[in-house]
C-alpha positions as CSV (number, residue, x, y, z in Angstrom):
1,M,-22.3,-23.8,23.4
2,K,-23.6,-23.2,19.9
3,R,-20.2,-22.3,18.6
4,F,-18.7,-25.4,20.2
5,L,-21.3,-27.6,18.5
6,I,-20.6,-25.9,15.1
7,C,-16.8,-26.2,15.4
8,N,-16.9,-29.8,16.5
9,K,-19.9,-31.1,14.4
10,C,-18.2,-34.3,13.2
11,A,-16.9,-35.2,16.6
12,V,-20.2,-34.6,18.3
13,I,-22.1,-36.8,15.7
14,M,-19.6,-39.7,16.1
15,L,-19.8,-39.4,19.8
16,V,-23.6,-39.5,19.8
17,I,-23.6,-42.6,17.5
18,F,-21.1,-44.3,19.8
19,I,-23.1,-43.5,22.9
20,I,-26.3,-45.0,21.3
21,I,-24.7,-48.1,19.8
22,F,-22.3,-49.1,22.6
23,P,-25.1,-49.8,25.3
24,I,-27.2,-51.5,22.6
25,I,-24.4,-53.9,21.8
26,V,-23.8,-54.7,25.5
27,L,-27.5,-55.0,26.3
28,L,-28.1,-57.3,23.3
29,S,-25.2,-59.5,24.5
30,L,-26.9,-59.7,27.9
31,E,-30.2,-60.7,26.3
32,Y,-28.7,-63.6,24.4
33,G,-26.4,-64.6,27.3
34,F,-23.1,-63.9,25.7
35,I,-21.9,-62.2,28.9
36,P,-23.1,-62.3,32.5
37,R,-25.5,-59.5,33.5
38,D,-23.4,-58.0,36.3
39,I,-20.3,-57.9,34.0
40,G,-22.4,-56.3,31.2
41,M,-23.7,-53.6,33.5
42,A,-20.2,-53.0,34.8
43,I,-19.0,-52.5,31.2
44,V,-21.8,-50.0,30.5
45,G,-20.9,-48.1,33.6
46,Y,-17.2,-48.2,32.9
47,G,-17.7,-47.1,29.3
48,G,-20.0,-44.2,30.5
49,A,-17.3,-43.1,32.9
50,I,-14.6,-43.1,30.2
51,I,-16.9,-41.2,27.8
52,G,-17.7,-38.6,30.5
53,G,-14.0,-38.2,31.4
54,F,-13.2,-37.8,27.7
55,L,-15.9,-35.2,27.2
56,T,-14.6,-33.2,30.3
57,L,-11.0,-33.3,29.0
58,Y,-12.0,-32.4,25.5
59,G,-14.2,-29.5,26.7
60,V,-11.3,-28.1,28.8
61,W,-8.9,-28.4,25.8
62,W,-11.4,-26.7,23.5
63,T,-12.0,-23.9,26.0
64,I,-8.3,-23.2,26.4
65,N,-7.7,-23.3,22.7
66,D,-10.7,-21.1,22.0
67,N,-9.5,-18.5,24.6
68,N,-6.0,-18.6,23.0
69,E,-7.5,-17.9,19.6
70,K,-9.6,-15.0,21.0
71,R,-6.6,-13.6,22.8
72,K,-4.5,-13.8,19.6
73,K,-7.3,-11.9,17.7
74,D,-7.5,-9.3,20.4
75,L,-3.7,-8.7,20.2
76,E,-3.9,-8.4,16.4
77,L,-6.6,-5.8,16.8
78,Q,-4.9,-4.0,19.6
79,Y,-1.4,-4.0,18.0
80,C,-2.1,-3.8,14.3
81,P,-0.5,-1.0,12.2
82,V,-2.8,1.6,10.7
83,L,-1.9,3.8,7.7
84,M,-2.8,7.4,7.2
85,A,-2.0,9.5,4.1
86,D,-1.3,13.1,3.6
87,I,0.3,15.5,1.0
88,I,3.2,17.6,2.2
89,E,5.8,19.9,0.7
90,N,9.0,18.2,-0.3
91,T,11.0,20.5,2.0
92,E,9.2,19.1,5.0
93,V,10.7,15.6,4.5
94,K,13.5,15.1,7.1
95,Y,14.0,11.3,7.2
96,R,13.7,9.9,3.7
97,L,12.4,6.4,3.9
98,C,10.8,6.4,0.5
99,S,9.8,4.9,-2.8
100,E,9.5,6.7,-6.1
101,I,6.5,6.7,-8.5
102,T,8.1,7.0,-11.9
103,I,5.8,8.3,-14.6
104,L,6.8,7.6,-18.2
105,Y,4.9,9.2,-21.1
106,N,6.4,7.3,-24.0
107,H,5.8,10.4,-26.2
108,G,8.2,12.1,-28.5
109,W,7.7,15.6,-26.9
110,F,8.9,14.4,-23.5
111,D,12.2,13.0,-22.2
112,D,11.4,10.0,-20.1
113,S,15.1,9.8,-19.0
114,N,15.0,13.3,-17.6
115,L,12.5,13.4,-14.7
116,E,11.2,16.4,-12.8
117,Y,10.2,15.6,-9.2
118,L,7.1,17.2,-7.8
119,N,7.1,19.8,-5.1
120,S,4.6,17.7,-3.2
121,V,5.3,14.4,-1.5
122,I,2.8,11.7,-0.4
123,K,3.4,10.9,3.3
124,L,2.2,7.6,4.6
125,S,2.2,7.4,8.4
126,N,1.9,4.4,10.7
127,V,-0.5,5.7,13.4
128,G,-1.4,2.3,14.8
129,R,0.0,0.5,17.9
130,G,2.0,-2.1,16.0
131,E,5.0,-2.0,13.7
132,I,4.7,-2.6,9.9
133,S,6.8,-5.6,9.0
134,G,6.2,-5.5,5.2
135,I,4.8,-2.9,2.8
136,S,4.1,-3.3,-1.0
137,I,2.8,-0.7,-3.4
138,K,1.2,-1.6,-6.8
139,I,-0.2,0.6,-9.5
140,E,-3.8,-0.3,-10.1
141,D,-4.7,2.4,-12.7
142,C,-2.8,5.2,-14.3
143,N,-4.2,7.3,-17.2
144,V,-4.3,10.8,-18.7
145,L,-7.5,12.5,-17.6
146,S,-7.1,15.7,-19.5
147,A,-4.4,17.5,-21.5
148,T,-3.5,20.6,-23.6
149,P,-3.3,20.1,-26.5
150,Y,-6.1,17.6,-26.4
151,E,-4.3,15.1,-28.7
152,L,-1.9,14.3,-25.8
153,I,-4.7,12.3,-24.1
154,K,-4.6,9.7,-26.9
155,N,-0.8,9.8,-27.6
156,I,0.7,9.6,-24.1
157,D,1.1,6.0,-23.0
158,L,1.6,5.4,-19.3
159,Q,1.7,1.6,-19.3
160,N,5.5,1.6,-18.5
161,S,5.2,3.7,-15.3
162,Y,6.4,1.9,-12.2
163,I,7.2,2.1,-8.5
164,L,10.9,2.4,-7.8
165,C,12.2,0.7,-4.6
166,D,8.9,-1.1,-3.9
167,G,9.5,-3.6,-1.1
168,L,13.0,-2.3,-0.4
169,F,12.0,-1.0,3.1
170,E,10.2,-3.8,5.0
171,F,10.0,-2.2,8.5
172,V,8.1,1.0,9.5
173,P,8.0,1.6,13.2
174,I,5.1,3.0,15.3
175,N,4.7,6.7,14.4
176,G,7.1,6.1,11.5
177,N,6.7,7.7,8.1
178,F,7.1,6.4,4.6
179,Y,7.2,8.8,1.6
180,L,6.2,8.5,-2.1
181,Y,8.0,10.9,-4.5
182,V,6.5,11.4,-7.9
183,G,8.7,12.0,-11.0
184,V,7.3,13.1,-14.4
185,P,9.2,13.6,-17.7
186,N,10.5,17.0,-18.7
187,L,9.4,18.5,-22.0
188,R,12.1,18.5,-24.6
189,K,13.6,21.9,-25.4
190,E,12.6,21.8,-29.1
191,Y,8.9,21.6,-28.0
192,R,8.9,24.4,-25.5
193,G,7.3,27.6,-26.5
194,A,4.9,30.4,-25.5
195,K,1.9,28.1,-25.7
196,E,1.4,26.2,-22.4
197,K,1.2,22.5,-22.3
198,Y,-0.7,20.7,-19.5
199,V,-1.1,17.1,-18.5
200,R,-3.4,15.7,-15.7
201,I,-2.9,12.2,-14.6
202,D,-5.4,10.1,-12.7
203,M,-3.6,7.5,-10.5
204,I,-4.8,4.7,-8.2
205,L,-2.3,2.7,-6.0
206,N,-2.9,-0.4,-4.0
207,I,-0.9,-0.5,-0.8
208,F,-0.5,-3.8,1.2
209,I,0.9,-3.9,4.7
210,S,1.6,-6.7,7.2
211,G,2.2,-6.3,10.9
212,V,4.4,-7.9,13.4
213,F,1.4,-9.3,15.4
214,T,-1.0,-9.8,12.5
215,T,-1.6,-12.8,10.3
216,D,-3.6,-11.1,7.5
217,D,-2.4,-8.3,5.3
218,Q,-4.2,-5.0,5.2
219,E,-5.1,-3.4,1.9
220,Y,-5.4,0.3,1.3
221,K,-6.4,2.3,-1.9
222,L,-4.8,5.6,-2.7
223,H,-6.3,7.8,-5.4
224,F,-4.9,11.1,-6.4
225,Y,-4.3,13.4,-9.4
226,I,-1.0,14.8,-10.8
227,D,-1.2,18.2,-12.5
228,T,1.8,19.3,-14.6
229,Y,2.1,22.6,-16.5
230,Y,4.9,23.2,-18.9
231,R,5.4,26.9,-19.5
232,N,8.5,27.8,-21.5
233,D,11.4,26.6,-19.4
234,D,9.3,26.3,-16.3
235,V,7.5,23.2,-15.0
236,V,4.8,23.6,-12.4
237,H,3.4,20.5,-10.9
238,D,1.5,19.2,-7.9
239,V,-0.3,16.3,-6.3
240,N,-3.9,17.1,-5.3
241,T,-7.4,15.8,-4.6
242,M,-6.2,12.7,-2.8
243,T,-8.5,10.1,-1.3
244,F,-7.3,7.3,0.9
245,M,-9.3,4.4,2.3
246,K,-8.9,0.9,3.8
247,V,-10.2,-1.8,1.5
248,K,-9.7,-4.8,3.9
């Protein structure tokens, strides 16, 4: 009842005013003889019956509409998609529904046109009871956390890094998977040597998904680190220390 009054505040106020004013007008007309008493009382009774019938119909309509809204919300909760994240080996990927996180250093030592793809892949799984009808991934933050030599922290510029194929795949079924590959630039040959070079990148992604039965998008935050070691002609890299949480 309280919710009904809150949702229909204006209608209730107008109705109360009408219920108070209508009999007063009729009774004043009786007092001054504008209309006969029996007709006036009949008008009051007839008006009361109309108002009562209107309230009954409106109450039934509001109840049906409210039940439909509750049912819709229950269906959204019951059949909404839910994301889970994990780090797996690249060799475990069988069906490649994927996007690529392209890291660009914008540094003379590294070749941004020659990427090395990490052995690890970020696996996003739809473990909910509803299909994903849209998925979008945005880079919130990307910076060099540590490096060897130390000067690379200041000289590497990651602002041109981007997500390749973002939004290309709109549908992820129940128990379906979506993969994020990570590509980092190779060290140019003239800068390779016995002294190891190391870059650690701190990255935060915002992931937005919408469901078939849901009206509001869900937002997730994915935080992870990318470690890359450049040793002579070898490149050792990995994704680790990942945290994943739902924001809304």
